[in-house]
TORKOL-4160 file (C-alpha; in steps of 0.2 Angstrom, whole numbers, padded with zeros to 4 digits, m for minus):
225
<pt num="1" X="0660" Y="0109" Z="0381"/>
<pt num="2" X="0651" Y="0095" Z="0372"/>
<pt num="3" X="0636" Y="0101" Z="0361"/>
<pt num="4" X="0622" Y="0091" Z="0352"/>
<pt num="5" X="0614" Y="0100" Z="0336"/>
<pt num="6" X="0597" Y="0092" Z="0333"/>
<pt num="7" X="0592" Y="0101" Z="0317"/>
<pt num="8" X="0582" Y="0092" Z="0301"/>
<pt num="9" X="0589" Y="0105" Z="0289"/>
<pt num="10" X="0606" Y="0096" Z="0285"/>
<pt num="11" X="0615" Y="0110" Z="0278"/>
<pt num="12" X="0610" Y="0122" Z="0293"/>
<pt num="13" X="0615" Y="0108" Z="0305"/>
<pt num="14" X="0632" Y="0105" Z="0298"/>
<pt num="15" X="0636" Y="0124" Z="0295"/>
<pt num="16" X="0631" Y="0126" Z="0315"/>
<pt num="17" X="0642" Y="0111" Z="0319"/>
<pt num="18" X="0657" Y="0118" Z="0309"/>
<pt num="19" X="0655" Y="0135" Z="0316"/>
<pt num="20" X="0655" Y="0128" Z="0334"/>
<pt num="21" X="0669" Y="0117" Z="0331"/>
<pt num="22" X="0679" Y="0132" Z="0324"/>
<pt num="23" X="0676" Y="0140" Z="0342"/>
<pt num="24" X="0684" Y="0125" Z="0351"/>
<pt num="25" X="0668" Y="0115" Z="0355"/>
<pt num="26" X="0666" Y="0097" Z="0353"/>
<pt num="27" X="0649" Y="0095" Z="0343"/>
<pt num="28" X="0638" Y="0080" Z="0338"/>
<pt num="29" X="0624" Y="0082" Z="0325"/>
<pt num="30" X="0607" Y="0072" Z="0324"/>
<pt num="31" X="0595" Y="0075" Z="0309"/>
<pt num="32" X="0579" Y="0070" Z="0319"/>
<pt num="33" X="0571" Y="0069" Z="0336"/>
<pt num="34" X="0574" Y="0050" Z="0338"/>
<pt num="35" X="0592" Y="0051" Z="0334"/>
<pt num="36" X="0593" Y="0067" Z="0346"/>
<pt num="37" X="0584" Y="0057" Z="0359"/>
<pt num="38" X="0596" Y="0042" Z="0358"/>
<pt num="39" X="0613" Y="0052" Z="0358"/>
<pt num="40" X="0606" Y="0063" Z="0373"/>
<pt num="41" X="0603" Y="0047" Z="0383"/>
<pt num="42" X="0620" Y="0041" Z="0381"/>
<pt num="43" X="0631" Y="0056" Z="0382"/>
<pt num="44" X="0632" Y="0070" Z="0394"/>
<pt num="45" X="0630" Y="0086" Z="0384"/>
<pt num="46" X="0633" Y="0105" Z="0392"/>
<pt num="47" X="0620" Y="0112" Z="0379"/>
<pt num="48" X="0608" Y="0105" Z="0366"/>
<pt num="49" X="0603" Y="0116" Z="0351"/>
<pt num="50" X="0587" Y="0109" Z="0347"/>
<pt num="51" X="0575" Y="0114" Z="0332"/>
<pt num="52" X="0557" Y="0114" Z="0337"/>
<pt num="53" X="0550" Y="0108" Z="0322"/>
<pt num="54" X="0557" Y="0091" Z="0319"/>
<pt num="55" X="0548" Y="0076" Z="0310"/>
<pt num="56" X="0544" Y="0061" Z="0322"/>
<pt num="57" X="0548" Y="0065" Z="0338"/>
<pt num="58" X="0546" Y="0085" Z="0340"/>
<pt num="59" X="0558" Y="0096" Z="0348"/>
<pt num="60" X="0545" Y="0100" Z="0361"/>
<pt num="61" X="0544" Y="0081" Z="0365"/>
<pt num="62" X="0563" Y="0080" Z="0365"/>
<pt num="63" X="0565" Y="0095" Z="0376"/>
<pt num="64" X="0553" Y="0087" Z="0389"/>
<pt num="65" X="0563" Y="0071" Z="0389"/>
<pt num="66" X="0580" Y="0080" Z="0392"/>
<pt num="67" X="0573" Y="0089" Z="0407"/>
<pt num="68" X="0564" Y="0075" Z="0414"/>
<pt num="69" X="0580" Y="0064" Z="0413"/>
<pt num="70" X="0588" Y="0077" Z="0427"/>
<pt num="71" X="0603" Y="0080" Z="0417"/>
<pt num="72" X="0612" Y="0098" Z="0420"/>
<pt num="73" X="0610" Y="0099" Z="0400"/>
<pt num="74" X="0604" Y="0116" Z="0394"/>
<pt num="75" X="0592" Y="0117" Z="0380"/>
<pt num="76" X="0592" Y="0132" Z="0367"/>
<pt num="77" X="0577" Y="0131" Z="0354"/>
<pt num="78" X="0578" Y="0136" Z="0336"/>
<pt num="79" X="0563" Y="0140" Z="0326"/>
<pt num="80" X="0557" Y="0148" Z="0311"/>
<pt num="81" X="0542" Y="0155" Z="0321"/>
<pt num="82" X="0547" Y="0172" Z="0329"/>
<pt num="83" X="0530" Y="0177" Z="0337"/>
<pt num="84" X="0529" Y="0182" Z="0355"/>
<pt num="85" X="0517" Y="0166" Z="0358"/>
<pt num="86" X="0529" Y="0154" Z="0350"/>
<pt num="87" X="0543" Y="0161" Z="0361"/>
<pt num="88" X="0533" Y="0160" Z="0377"/>
<pt num="89" X="0527" Y="0142" Z="0373"/>
<pt num="90" X="0544" Y="0136" Z="0370"/>
<pt num="91" X="0551" Y="0143" Z="0386"/>
<pt num="92" X="0536" Y="0136" Z="0395"/>
<pt num="93" X="0541" Y="0119" Z="0390"/>
<pt num="94" X="0557" Y="0122" Z="0400"/>
<pt num="95" X="0569" Y="0127" Z="0387"/>
<pt num="96" X="0584" Y="0138" Z="0393"/>
<pt num="97" X="0584" Y="0149" Z="0379"/>
<pt num="98" X="0576" Y="0152" Z="0362"/>
<pt num="99" X="0582" Y="0160" Z="0345"/>
<pt num="100" X="0573" Y="0162" Z="0330"/>
<pt num="101" X="0578" Y="0159" Z="0312"/>
<pt num="102" X="0587" Y="0167" Z="0303"/>
<pt num="103" X="0600" Y="0172" Z="0317"/>
<pt num="104" X="0617" Y="0178" Z="0318"/>
<pt num="105" X="0630" Y="0166" Z="0321"/>
<pt num="106" X="0640" Y="0176" Z="0333"/>
<pt num="107" X="0624" Y="0177" Z="0343"/>
<pt num="108" X="0622" Y="0160" Z="0343"/>
<pt num="109" X="0639" Y="0157" Z="0349"/>
<pt num="110" X="0637" Y="0168" Z="0363"/>
<pt num="111" X="0622" Y="0161" Z="0369"/>
<pt num="112" X="0629" Y="0143" Z="0368"/>
<pt num="113" X="0643" Y="0148" Z="0379"/>
<pt num="114" X="0632" Y="0157" Z="0391"/>
<pt num="115" X="0621" Y="0142" Z="0393"/>
<pt num="116" X="0636" Y="0129" Z="0394"/>
<pt num="117" X="0643" Y="0141" Z="0410"/>
<pt num="118" X="0626" Y="0137" Z="0418"/>
<pt num="119" X="0627" Y="0117" Z="0413"/>
<pt num="120" X="0643" Y="0115" Z="0424"/>
<pt num="121" X="0649" Y="0120" Z="0440"/>
<pt num="122" X="0655" Y="0139" Z="0441"/>
<pt num="123" X="0674" Y="0141" Z="0437"/>
<pt num="124" X="0685" Y="0156" Z="0440"/>
<pt num="125" X="0689" Y="0168" Z="0426"/>
<pt num="126" X="0706" Y="0162" Z="0425"/>
<pt num="127" X="0712" Y="0144" Z="0428"/>
<pt num="128" X="0729" Y="0143" Z="0435"/>
<pt num="129" X="0742" Y="0130" Z="0441"/>
<pt num="130" X="0759" Y="0136" Z="0446"/>
<pt num="131" X="0764" Y="0148" Z="0433"/>
<pt num="132" X="0751" Y="0142" Z="0419"/>
<pt num="133" X="0737" Y="0153" Z="0417"/>
<pt num="134" X="0722" Y="0149" Z="0405"/>
<pt num="135" X="0709" Y="0160" Z="0400"/>
<pt num="136" X="0692" Y="0152" Z="0395"/>
<pt num="137" X="0684" Y="0167" Z="0388"/>
<pt num="138" X="0699" Y="0174" Z="0378"/>
<pt num="139" X="0705" Y="0156" Z="0373"/>
<pt num="140" X="0723" Y="0160" Z="0379"/>
<pt num="141" X="0737" Y="0151" Z="0388"/>
<pt num="142" X="0752" Y="0159" Z="0397"/>
<pt num="143" X="0766" Y="0151" Z="0406"/>
<pt num="144" X="0777" Y="0163" Z="0416"/>
<pt num="145" X="0768" Y="0177" Z="0407"/>
<pt num="146" X="0773" Y="0171" Z="0390"/>
<pt num="147" X="0760" Y="0166" Z="0377"/>
<pt num="148" X="0759" Y="0147" Z="0373"/>
<pt num="149" X="0751" Y="0143" Z="0356"/>
<pt num="150" X="0740" Y="0127" Z="0358"/>
<pt num="151" X="0728" Y="0118" Z="0345"/>
<pt num="152" X="0708" Y="0118" Z="0350"/>
<pt num="153" X="0711" Y="0100" Z="0357"/>
<pt num="154" X="0726" Y="0104" Z="0367"/>
<pt num="155" X="0718" Y="0119" Z="0374"/>
<pt num="156" X="0702" Y="0108" Z="0378"/>
<pt num="157" X="0712" Y="0095" Z="0387"/>
<pt num="158" X="0722" Y="0108" Z="0398"/>
<pt num="159" X="0704" Y="0116" Z="0402"/>
<pt num="160" X="0697" Y="0101" Z="0408"/>
<pt num="161" X="0712" Y="0096" Z="0419"/>
<pt num="162" X="0714" Y="0113" Z="0426"/>
<pt num="163" X="0696" Y="0114" Z="0429"/>
<pt num="164" X="0695" Y="0097" Z="0439"/>
<pt num="165" X="0706" Y="0106" Z="0453"/>
<pt num="166" X="0719" Y="0092" Z="0456"/>
<pt num="167" X="0707" Y="0077" Z="0453"/>
<pt num="168" X="0712" Y="0063" Z="0442"/>
<pt num="169" X="0703" Y="0064" Z="0424"/>
<pt num="170" X="0702" Y="0047" Z="0414"/>
<pt num="171" X="0707" Y="0046" Z="0396"/>
<pt num="172" X="0688" Y="0041" Z="0392"/>
<pt num="173" X="0681" Y="0057" Z="0401"/>
<pt num="174" X="0693" Y="0068" Z="0391"/>
<pt num="175" X="0689" Y="0060" Z="0375"/>
<pt num="176" X="0671" Y="0064" Z="0380"/>
<pt num="177" X="0673" Y="0081" Z="0385"/>
<pt num="178" X="0685" Y="0087" Z="0371"/>
<pt num="179" X="0681" Y="0077" Z="0356"/>
<pt num="180" X="0665" Y="0071" Z="0348"/>
<pt num="181" X="0656" Y="0055" Z="0343"/>
<pt num="182" X="0668" Y="0053" Z="0329"/>
<pt num="183" X="0683" Y="0050" Z="0339"/>
<pt num="184" X="0689" Y="0032" Z="0340"/>
<pt num="185" X="0689" Y="0027" Z="0359"/>
<pt num="186" X="0702" Y="0014" Z="0354"/>
<pt num="187" X="0716" Y="0025" Z="0347"/>
<pt num="188" X="0729" Y="0035" Z="0356"/>
<pt num="189" X="0723" Y="0051" Z="0353"/>
<pt num="190" X="0721" Y="0057" Z="0371"/>
<pt num="191" X="0739" Y="0050" Z="0375"/>
<pt num="192" X="0747" Y="0059" Z="0360"/>
<pt num="193" X="0738" Y="0076" Z="0363"/>
<pt num="194" X="0743" Y="0076" Z="0381"/>
<pt num="195" X="0760" Y="0072" Z="0375"/>
<pt num="196" X="0762" Y="0087" Z="0364"/>
<pt num="197" X="0753" Y="0098" Z="0377"/>
<pt num="198" X="0767" Y="0093" Z="0389"/>
<pt num="199" X="0780" Y="0098" Z="0376"/>
<pt num="200" X="0772" Y="0114" Z="0372"/>
<pt num="201" X="0770" Y="0119" Z="0391"/>
<pt num="202" X="0788" Y="0115" Z="0393"/>
<pt num="203" X="0798" Y="0112" Z="0410"/>
<pt num="204" X="0795" Y="0109" Z="0424"/>
<pt num="205" X="0780" Y="0099" Z="0418"/>
<pt num="206" X="0764" Y="0102" Z="0426"/>
<pt num="207" X="0753" Y="0086" Z="0421"/>
<pt num="208" X="0755" Y="0070" Z="0430"/>
<pt num="209" X="0751" Y="0053" Z="0423"/>
<pt num="210" X="0741" Y="0043" Z="0436"/>
<pt num="211" X="0744" Y="0024" Z="0430"/>
<pt num="212" X="0729" Y="0015" Z="0426"/>
<pt num="213" X="0717" Y="0030" Z="0430"/>
<pt num="214" X="0722" Y="0045" Z="0419"/>
<pt num="215" X="0729" Y="0062" Z="0420"/>
<pt num="216" X="0730" Y="0077" Z="0433"/>
<pt num="217" X="0737" Y="0093" Z="0437"/>
<pt num="218" X="0740" Y="0093" Z="0455"/>
<pt num="219" X="0736" Y="0108" Z="0465"/>
<pt num="220" X="0743" Y="0112" Z="0484"/>
<pt num="221" X="0730" Y="0102" Z="0492"/>
<pt num="222" X="0730" Y="0087" Z="0481"/>
<pt num="223" X="0738" Y="0071" Z="0487"/>
<pt num="224" X="0752" Y="0064" Z="0479"/>
<pt num="225" X="0750" Y="0048" Z="0467"/>
């Protein structure tokens, strides 16, 4: 999942980003409302974690802009104001969730995951193809009942491919959904990750390369390339 943190307290923003990346999420960071608005217009985010009290373009304004764009992005507002009136005001702007500072990080992670599920089409509890089984909640992969140890990026690539249900996923889309804005689009990052993922999954291979288009995990009903 792709997350945007918009928070002007730089140490807090960076700490949230590090923590969410450890949870396997692709995270971008903006330290003011204008930068957050710019990023949100060029990248499709599943969730924006948005400080309400931003200098310049406020969190309230940015929330309205995101919602007005028609994107499926979900917005979680962060604020130092924990009063009922503040929570009601934030939710009335269209925010999907509201979390007061200070907060417990595990709660933030749980809320972000819940919002991300609402930002994308529903997926089954388990994603499967042949004898490969991926559990998004437990972050586990098994093949023929045996655990397969994957890096966060390998897990993310496999999750996106399985969720596509036989459709081709381009390298560009994989880069956008699994990595963050610091990834160089001109590197062989995606190709190398797919290569190591194939090696770890073993034979017979389940990931097809569709020349000039991307990758896919065929399903019983998908057409042959």
